[in-house]
Every structure is written in structure tokens, then in C-alpha cells.
Residue, then its C-alpha position, 0 to 999 in steps of 0.5 A: m672409531k671405537s677403542p680396540v677390542a682386547i684379545i686376552d691370550c691365556a696360553t701357557v705354552t704356545q701363544a695364540i699369535s696366529c689366532f690374533n693375526k687371523l682376527t685382525h686380518y679378517f675383521e679389519r678393526p682395531f684389536s689389542y693383544h695381551h698375554p697375562v700369563q707371561y707379562g701380567m696385567s699391565s698392558l690391559f690397565e694401560i688401555p682402560e677403555n677397551s670397547g670389548l674383551i675376548i678371553l682365549g683358551s689355555l692348557s691350564d684349568v680354572h682350579e689351579k688358581l695361578a697368580w695370573q688367573v687370580e689377577l685376571a679373574e678380578f679384572l674380568k669380574e669388574k669389567i663384566s659387572s660394569g657392562t664391558p662387552t665380553l666374549g669367553i672362549c674355551f678356558g675363558h668360557q669356564l673361567v667366567q663361570d668359576i668367577f661368578g659362582g658356577s662350576v667347572d669339572l672334567i668332561d664325563a667321557i671315556e675319550r678325553p679330550h673332546q677334539g675335532t669339530r662340534q655342531f651346537t644349536i642355539n636354544q633361545d632368542h637372545f642378543n642377536f641369536k635366534a633359537g634353532e640356529n646351528f654353529e659348528l666350531f673347532v673343539t679341544h677340551n678336557y673340562e666343561v661347565k657343569n652348573l651355571a652361575p646365577d643370572f647366566i643362561s644356557l644359549a646353546q647345547s649339543k649332544q656332547c655338551q650341555f653348555d656349548a654357549i652361555a650368555h648373561k641375562d642382562l649384561p653384554f656377556l657371551s661365551v662358548q666352549g668351542h674355538p671360533e677364533a682358531s687359525k690353521q696353526f692352532v688347529s694343527g697344534h692342538i687338535s690331533k683328530e683328522i678333520s675333513d676339508d669340508k668340516f674345516k671350512k665349515a668350522t672356520l666360517d661358522g667361527h667367523r660368524f659367531i665372533e661377528r655376532f659378538l662384535e655386533i654386540v660391542d658396536k651396539a654397546 
């Protein structure tokens, strides 16, 4: 059995324990939980051979350069560059671009934040994704990626977001602006916009599908 996939929770207010529990229940595989905001990086260093990394969202932004962000950024740069399969979600999506030389800024919208669900389309064949595939995920964000770092590619886009999903050209890295990991508790606590039952079900199932694609990348590494 592969070593655990590390779930790195970047929450600054309410920890995403419900999202971690959802992933462990649905996928029935080993995950480990880490909260560098409160506890630092020690728990990640204790499991040096994680089979993969999933970086969750945060109410902080990448421009703050908080102590835990700087430490986490150094850790991620080394792990991603050495080929550890990594999935960045929302803040994690933005943080990795900031680490490698991309740019992140506030969304260009009168209505901020973007909230609810959003459908995006895969724009090229890469990893186990096919051009033309659609995913609909929960979204809640004030910031977005504006320019890609070198050697990263746009994997998906929508009318509202140019870089809904990003991948590395060669390394097993994938990231997404939406929240494929979102639990019911996460949605009720972070998204004030009303979501229909059909949209909720679709975003939940597509979230599982998106994370499953990442776990396939982990298993092939």
C-alpha cells in the first residue's frame, strides 16, 4: 500500500476537518491531516515519503507572506520540483503559482467574491483529462491567478475564470480554483449564495470525479 496522501489545511479560522473526513470516507484510502497555520510544519516532516499532497484553501491570501506561508512555500517548491504528485485547491492553486513565478490578484468583478458553483471546460488533453470534458465545482474566492508561472499550462477555463485549472507540463502537478473537496459543512459555512439541490449534487459528484483523477496520477507515480 502506498504511503498516505497528505491533506494540508491552510484554514486560518475554521479548520476543514469535515472536508478531510469526507475524503477519507469516500475514497477509503490513507490520508494524513496537517494544519501548518496552527501547528507548523513538523507533522509534514514526520512523514517524509507522502505519496501525494493536497493543499486546501485559506481566508488568507498569498501576498501576506505570513510565516507559515513562507515555510509551506519552501516545502512545496522542493516537493513539487522533485516529482511528488500535488493537487492545489483554491488558495493552494494560487500559492503554487506565486511560488514558481506566476501572478495572483483580486478578481476583476463588481460582485466579489465569486460564490456558488461554476462549470469549466478542459481545454487540452493532459494527464488523464480530455479536451472538452466539463466539471462543475463549488467556488468561493476573491483572488485568482492572473499569469501562469513558467512551465505551467492552462488546463481548464470558464467565462468567469481564465485559469480554472492548471497543470505542469512535465511534473505531476494539478490545481483548481474551485473546491472539489467541499463538504456540506464547508458549503454552508463559506458560501452564502443559495445553491439548488441539483447544483449541489452535481458539484459534489464532479468534485469526487476531479479528485479521483488526481489520485489516479498519485497511483501511477
